[in-house]
C-alpha positions in Angstrom: 123.4 99.4 80.5 124.0 96.7 77.4 124.6 98.7 74.2 121.3 97.5 72.6 119.4 99.2 75.0 121.3 102.8 74.2 122.0 102.6 70.3 119.2 104.4 68.7 120.3 102.7 65.1 121.1 99.2 65.8 122.0 97.0 62.9 119.5 94.2 62.1 120.7 90.9 63.2 121.6 88.2 60.5 119.5 85.1 60.5 122.6 83.2 60.3 123.5 84.8 63.6 123.9 82.5 66.8 121.5 84.2 68.9 118.8 84.4 66.2 119.0 80.9 65.7 118.8 80.0 69.7 115.7 82.5 70.0 114.0 80.5 67.0 114.5 76.8 68.7 113.1 78.4 71.8 109.9 79.7 70.1 109.4 76.7 67.8 111.1 73.8 69.6 108.2 72.1 71.4 106.1 72.6 68.0 108.9 71.0 65.9 109.3 68.2 68.8 105.3 67.1 68.3 106.2 66.9 64.6 108.9 64.8 65.0 106.8 62.8 67.5 103.9 62.5 64.8 106.6 61.4 62.3 107.9 59.2 64.2 104.6 57.3 65.2 103.7 57.0 61.2 107.2 55.7 60.8 106.9 53.0 63.4 103.2 52.6 63.0 102.7 53.5 67.1 99.0 54.9 67.4 100.0 56.5 70.7 102.6 58.5 69.1 100.7 59.3 66.2 97.3 60.2 68.3 99.7 62.4 70.7 102.1 63.6 68.0 98.9 64.5 66.1 97.3 66.8 68.8 100.2 68.7 69.3 100.8 69.5 65.6 97.2 70.6 65.6 97.4 72.6 68.4 100.4 73.9 67.2 98.9 75.1 63.5 96.2 76.7 65.8 98.3 78.5 67.7 99.8 80.1 64.8 96.9 81.0 62.7 95.3 82.1 65.8 95.5 86.1 66.4 94.0 86.5 70.2 97.1 85.5 71.9 100.4 86.7 71.2 101.9 84.4 73.5 100.7 81.4 71.6 101.7 82.8 68.3 105.4 83.1 69.1 105.3 80.1 71.3 102.9 77.4 69.9 102.1 74.8 71.8 104.7 75.8 74.7 102.9 78.8 75.3 99.9 76.9 76.6 102.3 76.0 79.7 102.1 79.6 80.8 98.3 79.7 81.1 98.1 76.2 82.8 100.6 77.5 85.4 98.7 80.7 85.6 95.5 78.7 86.5 97.0 76.9 89.1 98.9 79.4 90.6 96.7 79.9 93.8 97.1 76.4 94.6 101.0 76.2 93.7 101.3 79.3 96.4 99.0 77.6 99.0 100.8 74.3 98.7 104.3 74.7 98.2 105.2 78.6 98.5 103.1 80.4 101.5 104.3 81.0 104.9 102.3 79.9 107.4 101.8 83.3 108.7 101.2 84.9 105.2 97.9 86.4 104.7 96.2 85.9 101.6 93.6 86.3 103.1 94.0 83.8 105.7 97.5 82.3 106.7 97.9 78.9 106.7 98.2 78.8 110.3 94.3 80.3 110.8 93.2 78.1 108.5 94.7 75.2 110.2 93.3 76.5 113.4 89.8 76.3 112.2 90.3 72.7 110.6 91.8 71.4 113.9 88.9 73.0 116.1 86.1 71.6 113.7 87.7 68.1 113.6 87.9 68.0 117.4 91.7 67.6 117.3 94.3 68.9 119.1 95.1 72.7 118.2 98.1 73.1 120.3 101.8 73.9 118.9 105.2 73.1 119.8 108.0 74.9 120.4 107.1 79.0 120.7 105.4 81.2 118.8 106.2 82.2 115.1 105.3 85.9 115.7 108.1 88.2 115.9 106.8 89.8 119.7 108.6 92.7 119.3 107.3 93.9 116.1 105.3 97.3 115.9 101.7 96.4 116.0 101.9 93.4 118.1 99.1 93.1 120.7 99.0 90.8 124.1 96.4 90.4 126.9 97.4 91.4 130.1 96.8 88.2 132.0 96.0 88.3 136.0 97.7 87.0 139.0 94.1 85.6 140.0 93.1 84.0 137.1 90.8 80.8 137.1 89.3 78.7 134.9 85.9 79.4 133.5 83.2 76.5 133.8 80.3 77.8 131.6 81.9 78.8 128.5 78.6 79.2 126.5 78.8 83.0 126.4 75.4 85.0 125.6 73.5 88.1 125.4 70.0 89.5 125.2 69.2 91.5 121.9 66.4 93.4 122.2 65.4 97.1 122.9 62.4 98.6 124.7 60.4 98.5 121.6 61.2 94.7 120.9 58.6 92.1 121.9 60.5 89.1 121.5 64.1 89.7 122.5 66.8 87.2 121.3 69.1 85.1 123.2 72.2 84.7 121.4 75.6 83.7 121.4 78.6 86.2 121.4 80.1 83.8 117.8 77.6 83.4 115.2 77.7 82.8 111.5 77.8 85.8 109.7 75.8 86.4 106.2 76.3 84.1 103.3 73.6 83.7 100.7 71.8 80.5 99.3 73.2 81.0 95.8 76.7 82.3 96.8 76.9 79.1 98.8 75.4 75.8 97.8 72.7 74.0 99.3 74.7 71.3 101.3 76.8 74.1 102.4 73.7 76.3 103.9 72.5 72.8 105.2 75.6 72.1 107.3 75.8 75.4 108.2 72.3 75.7 109.8 72.4 72.3 111.3 75.6 73.0 113.2 74.0 76.3 114.3 71.2 73.9 115.8 73.6 71.8 117.4 75.6 74.4 118.9 73.2 76.7 119.9 74.0 79.8 117.9 72.5 81.6 115.3 72.7 81.7 111.4 72.5 84.8 109.0 71.0 84.1 105.9 72.5 86.7 103.9 70.6 88.7 101.5 69.8 85.9 99.3 66.5 85.2 101.2 65.3 82.3 103.5 65.7 79.1 101.2 64.3 75.7 101.8 67.8 74.9 103.4 67.9 77.3 106.0 64.6 75.7 107.3 65.3 71.6 106.9 67.1 71.7 110.2 65.4 74.6 112.3 68.5 76.4 113.6 68.1 80.1 114.6 67.7 82.6 111.6 68.8 86.2 111.4 66.9 87.5 108.0 69.0 90.0 105.9 67.0 92.0 103.7 69.4 93.6 101.1 68.4 96.2 98.3 66.9 93.2 96.2 64.4 92.8 99.0 65.0 89.3 98.0 61.9 86.8 99.3 59.9 89.7 100.1 59.5 91.6 96.7 56.9 92.6 94.2 57.4 92.5 90.7 59.1 95.8 90.2 61.6 94.6 92.8 60.4 96.7 95.6 59.6 95.8 99.4 56.4 93.7 99.8 55.1 94.2 103.5 52.6 91.1 102.9 55.1 88.7 101.5 57.5 90.0 104.4 55.4 89.5 107.4 54.2 85.8 106.3 57.9 84.7 106.4 59.1 87.2 109.3 56.6 85.8 112.2 58.1 82.1 111.6 60.0 81.1 114.9 62.5 80.1 113.4 63.2 83.9 112.0 64.8 85.4 115.6 66.2 88.7 114.0 65.8 90.9 111.1 68.7 92.8 109.5 68.8 95.5 106.9 71.8 95.7 105.0 72.8 99.2 104.0 76.3 98.0 102.7 78.8 95.2 102.7 82.3 95.3 103.5 83.8 93.9 100.7 81.9 96.0 98.3 80.1 99.0 100.0 78.5 101.3 97.7 77.8 98.4 95.5 75.0 96.2 94.9 75.4 92.4 94.5 75.3 90.2 91.4 74.6 86.4 91.2 75.3 85.3 87.5 72.9 83.7 85.4 74.7 80.6 85.3 74.5 80.2 88.8 70.6 80.6 89.2 68.8 77.6 89.4 65.2 77.5 89.5 65.4 76.7 93.2 67.2 80.0 93.9 64.9 81.7 91.4 62.2 80.8 93.6 63.8 81.7 96.5 64.9 84.9 95.5 61.5 85.4 93.7 63.7 86.6 90.5 63.1 85.5 86.7 65.6 82.9 85.3 68.1 83.1 82.6 69.2 86.8 83.4 71.8 88.1 86.2 70.3 88.8 89.7 71.3 92.1 90.4 70.9 94.0 94.0 70.5 97.8 93.3 73.3 99.9 95.3 70.4 101.7 97.3 67.2 100.8 99.0 64.2 101.8 97.4 62.1 101.4 100.8 64.0 104.5 102.3 65.8 107.3 100.8 66.7 109.5 104.1 67.6 108.8 107.8 64.2 109.3 108.9 62.5 107.1 106.8 65.1 104.7 107.6 63.7 104.7 111.3 60.4 104.4 110.1 61.6 101.2 107.9 62.7 99.5 110.6 59.9 100.3 113.2 57.6 98.5 110.1 59.6 95.8 109.9 59.4 95.4 114.0 55.7 95.6 113.8 55.2 93.1 110.5 57.5 90.9 112.4 55.0 90.8 115.8 58.0 92.6 117.8 61.1 90.8 116.9 64.9 92.4 116.9 65.4 94.7 114.2 68.8 96.2 113.3 70.8 96.9 110.5 74.4 96.3 109.0 77.0 98.5 107.1 80.4 99.0 106.5 81.1 102.7 107.4 81.4 105.1 104.6 81.4 108.9 105.5 80.9 109.2 108.7 78.2 111.9 108.9 76.0 109.8 107.5 75.8 107.6 110.0 75.5 110.4 112.7 72.5 111.6 110.6 70.9 108.0 111.1 71.7 108.3 114.9 70.1 111.8 115.1 67.3 110.6 113.3 66.9 107.8 116.0 67.2 110.3 119.0 64.7 112.7 117.4 62.3 109.8 117.0 62.8 108.2 119.9 62.9 105.0 118.3 66.3 102.7 118.4 67.6 99.6 116.4 67.8 96.9 118.4 71.1 96.0 117.3 73.8 97.3 114.7 76.4 95.3 112.9 79.6 96.6 111.5 81.1 95.0 108.5 84.5 95.7 107.8 86.2 96.3 104.8 88.2 93.4 105.0 85.0 90.9 104.9 84.8 88.6 102.5 82.4 88.3 99.6 81.7 85.8 96.3 82.4 88.3 93.6 83.4 91.7 93.9 85.5 94.0 91.8 89.3 94.4 92.8 89.4 98.0 93.3 86.1 98.1 95.7 87.9 95.0 98.0 91.4 97.1 98.4 90.1 100.8 98.3 86.9 101.2 99.1 85.2 101.1 102.7 86.3 101.5 106.3 88.4 98.6 107.8 86.2 96.8 110.5 87.8 98.3 113.8 88.2 101.8 112.3 84.5 101.7 111.8 83.2 99.8 114.9 84.9 102.5 117.0 83.7 105.2 115.1 80.0 103.5 115.5 80.8 102.8 119.1 82.2 106.4 120.0 79.4 108.0 118.0 76.8 106.5 120.1 78.5 106.8 123.5 78.9 110.4 122.4 75.0 110.7 121.7 74.1 109.1 125.1 72.5 106.0 123.7 75.3 103.2 123.5 73.1 101.2 126.3 70.3 101.2 124.0 71.8 99.4 120.9 73.7 96.0 120.6 76.8 96.3 118.5 77.9 93.3 116.4 81.0 93.0 114.1 82.6 90.8 111.4 85.2 90.8 109.3 88.3 88.3 109.3 87.2 86.8 112.7 88.3 83.1 113.2 90.0 82.8 116.8 89.2 83.5 120.5 91.8 86.3 120.5 89.9 87.9 117.6 86.3 87.8 119.5 88.2 88.7 122.9 89.8 92.0 121.5 86.7 93.2 119.7 84.9 92.8 122.5 87.3 94.5 124.7 87.6 97.5 122.4 83.4 97.5 123.0 81.4 94.9 120.7 79.0 92.8 122.1 79.0 89.8 119.5 81.3 88.9 116.6 80.1 87.0 113.4 82.4 85.1 111.1 81.6 84.0 107.3 85.0 82.6 106.2 85.8 80.6 109.5 82.4 78.7 109.2 83.2 78.4 105.3 86.5 76.3 106.4 84.7 74.5 109.1 82.5 73.1 106.2 85.7 72.4 104.0 86.5 75.3 102.2 90.1 75.2 101.3 90.3 79.1 100.0 90.9 78.2 96.4 89.3 81.5 95.7 87.0 80.2 92.9 83.8 81.0 94.7 82.8 83.1 91.4 83.4 80.6 88.7 80.8 78.0 90.2 83.7 75.7 90.0 84.4 75.4 93.8 86.7 72.3 94.6 85.0 71.6 97.8 81.3 71.9 96.7 80.9 74.9 99.2 80.7 78.0 97.2 78.6 76.4 93.8 75.6 75.4 92.3 77.0 72.4 90.4 74.9 69.7 91.8 78.0 67.2 91.3 80.5 69.4 93.0 78.3 69.9 96.1 77.3 66.5 96.3 80.8 65.7 97.7 80.0 67.8 100.6 78.4 65.6 103.5 76.0 67.6 105.5 75.9 65.4 108.8 79.6 65.2 109.0 80.2 69.1 108.1 77.6 70.1 110.5 79.3 68.2 113.2 82.4 70.1 112.3 80.7 73.5 112.5 79.4 73.1 115.6 82.6 71.8 116.8 84.2 74.7 115.6 81.9 77.1 117.3 82.4 75.2 120.9 86.2 74.8 120.7 86.4 78.7 119.7 84.2 79.7 122.7 86.7 77.2 124.9 89.4 79.5 123.7 87.7 82.6 124.4 86.9 81.3 127.9 90.6 80.7 128.3 91.8 84.4 127.4 88.8 85.5 129.9 89.7 83.6 132.7 93.5 84.3 132.5 92.8 87.9 132.8 90.8 87.3 135.7 87.0 87.7 135.0 84.2 85.6 134.0 82.7 87.0 131.0 83.9 88.3 127.6 81.7 91.5 128.3 83.8 92.3 131.3 86.8 92.9 128.7 88.1 96.6 128.8 90.6 98.0 126.2 93.2 98.5 129.2 93.3 94.5 129.3 95.3 94.7 125.7 98.6 96.1 125.3 100.0 97.3 121.7 103.5 97.7 120.8 104.4 100.8 118.6 106.4 101.9 115.6 109.0 103.5 118.0 109.1 100.2 120.3 107.3 101.7 123.1 103.8 100.1 124.6 100.5 101.4 125.2 97.2 100.0 126.5 94.3 100.0 124.1 92.7 102.3 125.9 95.4 104.9 125.3 96.0 103.9 121.7 92.7 104.2 120.3 90.3 107.2 121.2 86.9 107.0 123.1 84.8 109.7 123.3 83.1 110.9 126.6 79.5 109.9 127.3 77.1 112.7 125.8 79.7 114.9 124.5 78.3 115.1 120.9 75.1 116.7 122.5 77.1 119.6 123.2 79.8 119.6 121.0 82.3 118.7 123.5 84.2 115.5 122.2 87.8 116.3 122.7 88.6 114.9 119.3 87.2 118.2 117.7 86.8 116.3 114.4 83.7 114.4 116.3 82.2 117.8 116.7 82.6 118.5 112.9 81.2 115.6 111.6 78.3 115.8 114.4 77.2 119.1 113.2 77.3 118.2 109.5 74.8 115.3 109.9 71.4 116.2 109.0 68.6 113.7 110.0 66.8 115.0 106.7 69.0 113.6 104.5 72.1 111.7 104.0 74.0 114.8 102.2 76.2 116.8 104.4 75.2 119.8 105.9 78.3 121.9 105.0 76.7 125.4 106.1 76.3 124.0 109.3 80.1 123.1 109.6 81.3 126.3 108.5 79.4 128.1 110.7 80.5 125.7 113.7 83.8 126.4 112.8 83.5 130.3 112.3 81.8 130.1 116.0 84.7 127.8 117.7 87.2 130.8 116.1 85.0 133.6 117.4 84.6 132.1 121.2 88.1 131.1 121.1 86.7 127.5 122.0 89.4 125.0 123.2 89.9 121.3 122.2 92.5 118.9 122.6 92.4 118.2 118.8 92.5 120.6 116.1 89.9 120.8 113.7 92.2 120.1 111.0 92.9 116.6 113.0 92.0 113.7 111.0 90.7 110.3 112.3 94.0 108.6 111.9 95.4 111.3 114.9 93.4 109.9 117.7 96.2 108.1 118.9 97.6 110.9 120.0 94.5 112.4 121.8 94.7 111.6 125.5 91.5 109.9 127.1 91.7 111.5 130.5 92.2 108.6 132.2 89.1 107.6 132.0 88.7 104.1 130.3 85.5 103.5 128.3 84.5 100.7 125.8 82.8 97.7 127.5 79.4 96.9 126.2 77.6 98.2 128.8 79.3 101.5 128.6 80.6 101.6 132.2 83.1 104.1 133.6 86.3 102.8 135.4 88.4 104.9 137.1 92.1 104.2 136.0 95.6 106.0 136.9 96.6 108.4 134.8 100.1 107.7 132.8 102.4 109.7 131.2 102.1 107.9 128.1 
C-alpha cells in the first residue's frame, strides 16, 4: 500500500512540487484555455472566438463562486462534462455498450423482436441462439412428434361468471393498464385504435376513460384505483351515479378494481402537477395546479367482506358486466381472506389479474421497484393454488401482467395456469417507445409518455395503430407456432409438464415437478401437502385484512398434539416448494383438469 495511505503524519506538499502543478493544471486547465481563447479573440478581433471564449470565462467564474457543486468548484468548466455524460448515460449504454441479452429492464433483443413484429418485417435470426442452453434456469417447451400448424390463431376466452349478465369474449393477449396522463393523448389513441383493429382489449389504467380512449371505440377495461378517477365526488370518494353513467357504455367491457400495482405495491400513484393539463383534470375530475395523488388504499371498503359487496355493487351498476380486481401479492393471508369472504358470500369476482413486482410504471421509488411486492410467477402460483385449494378455480378467470412481450412468455404463463396475459411496455414499444426511461420527466423523446404537445405530435396515430395491431397479430402467430409444436390446438391445453427447466446442478425437471401445485379442495380441510399453505389459510380472516395469529397458534398446537403429518414442515417457506413432490398429479391448466402422469424419480 502506498505510504501516503498509511502515514498518519504526512508532510505537506510544496507548491512548487511537480504533482501539485500537474493537479492544478488538470483542475483549471480547461478554464485557463477559455481565458486564452477569449484573449485571442480580442487580439484578433474575431467575434466567434470572443463569444465562445466569453461564454467559457463567464461559466468558469460562476463555477468558482457557486457553492452547490464541489466538482464545478474544483473543476470549473470541465466539471460540466460529468453532468452531460451523466444525463446521456442511458443512451450511451443503450446504443454503444449494452449487450443484446442484457435486460435493463428489456434487452435489445426483446425490443428488436417487438419492433420487427410491429412493423411486419421478418423476426427471424441466423446462426443459432444467443442463450446458453446449459445455464441453470433455462426453460424450453417439449415439442411433439405429431405437431401440426394451427389455422385459427385468434385465441380467445370468455370472461364472466354466474352473476355476470354480459360476459366478455376477449383475446388471450391484451393491453395492460396505462393511464391517460402517464401516456400522451396520441399514444392512447394509437393503442385503442390498434386494439379495435386487432380485436383485443385495452385497459384504461386508473386515470379514467378519456376522450382519446373513446375516439376509435376499441374494447375497454375500466380500471378503478384508489382515487376513483372519473367517478369520484368532491372529497375523492366513490360516486355510484357517476360510475353508472360511464360503466353502461357499450365500449366498456369489464371493470377492474386495482388493489395494488406491481411496480409500487402499497403505494398510491402520483401524477406531478406539471404533467396535468386541463384535459387530464377534466377526465380525472381533479383540480389544476397540484399533484394528482391516489391514496395508498381504498375508501369504498376496509375489509374482505366489504370488498365482495363492492364488486357486486359495481356489477349491478354496470348492468351485469364482468367485475374483478388486480393486485400484486403482498401478505398471502390477506388474499386468502378475500377468498374466504367470497366463499362465505357465495359471490365471486369474474376475474383476477396478478401484477408482478417486475411490472413497469411511469414513476416509483427505487426501493419499491426493487424490494417490495412479490414477483409475478410466485404471486400467480399463490393465487392459482389458493383458488384450486379452495375448490373455486373454475369460477374465476386469471390474468397476469409483468414483462410479457413474446409468444413464449404467453405460452409459459398459460401452461402454469393463467387464462390470459397483459402487456404494457410491449405495446409501448409497438407505438415507438425506445426505453429512454424518461417517463417521469415529461420529456419522452418519442411522444409516448409525455404531455408536451410538441413532443407527442411526433407520434403519428394511424401508423402507430397499425403497428399495435401487427404486434398483437404476430405475437399470437408466434404463440400458435409453439402450441402447434407441442401438438395442441389452443393455449388453454398447455400444461406445466410441457416445459422443462434446468436446475442449478444441471439436472432437468418438468415445471409440474419444479413448482408446487396444490390438490383441489385441500385448503378446506387443511390437508395441503405444503403445510405453509394450511398455516396461511388459518391465519386468513374474512372480517379483516389483519392476520389471525391466535388461529395459527391453535392450528400449530393441534398439529403437534395430533401428530399430524405433512410432506412439508411447519417451518418450510414458499421458496422450498421446489422440493415438494406432487404425487404424480399434474395440475395447472385454466380448466383445472387433473391429468394422470407416471410418477418419476426426480
